[in-house]
N, C-alpha and C positions, 0 to 999 in steps of 0.2 A: 504494500500500500504506500503511495507517495506521502511525502512529508514536505512541509513548506517553512521556509524562513520568511518571516514578515518583519520588515525593518522600517522604522520611521526615523529620518535623519534630517538634521539641519546642520549644514556645513558652516563653520565659523572661521575657518582658515583654509581657503581654497588651495593655496600653495602647498601646505602641509598635507592636506587631504589627497592631493595628487599622488603622494607616496603610497597611500592605501590603494588607490585606483590602479596603480602600476603592479601591485603585488597580489591583490585579492583574486583576480580572474584565474590565476593558476591554481589556487586552492580550490575554487569552486569547480573548475574543470576536472581536477583530480578525483572529485567525489560525485561526478555525474550530474552536476547542477544544471538547471535550465532556467533562465530568467523569464518570468511571466510579466512582470511590471518593473520598470526601472527608471524612476525619476521623471516620468511624463507628467502631463497635466493632472492635477488632483484637486479635490475640494474637501475640506474638513467640515463635517457637520456637527460633531461632538468631540469634546476633549481638546487637548493641546494640538495646535497646528504645527506641522513640520514641513520643511521645504521639499523633501524627497520621500516617496513611498517606494519600497522595493519588495517584490514577492519573488522568491526563488524556489523552484520545485526540485526536490531530491528524490531518488528512487524509493527511499524509506527513511524512517527515523534514525536508524543506525548510521546511514550515510550523512545525514544532516548533522548529527551529533559529532561524528568523526571529523567532518570538515571543520566545525567550530573549534574542536580540540586540537586540530592539527598544528604542527610547527609552522607550516606555510601560512595558515590563517592567523596564527598568533603574531607572526611577523607583520602581517598586514594591519592587524589591530594596533600593534605597537606604533606603526607608522602614522596612524590616524589619531593617536592619543593627543588630546588637546585641540584637535582640529574640527571636532563636531560634537553635537549632542545626538546620541543614538539610542533607540530602544529596539531591541532585537528579541524576537520570540521564535521558537520552533514549534510547529503545530502538526499533529498527525492529520493526514487526509481522511476523507470518508469514502 
């Protein structure tokens, strides 16, 4: 059953965030990720508004969790430290 990362992000330092954007795609690709939504037009109806909404599909929960815990994604997270406000959740598909 697929699983999804749902991320809400507001970039506060675009130059530093570019480091994350350079590293993260390899981590996602290594775990079979497919982007379903990635920073396109969005509208917030309830709760805190963020600039970017991202939905990433993984083959299953194990792959999504393994990606988040991987050394490659850890390096990407380290690169974006202080460059954004991010909320990330992993959700099982139905």
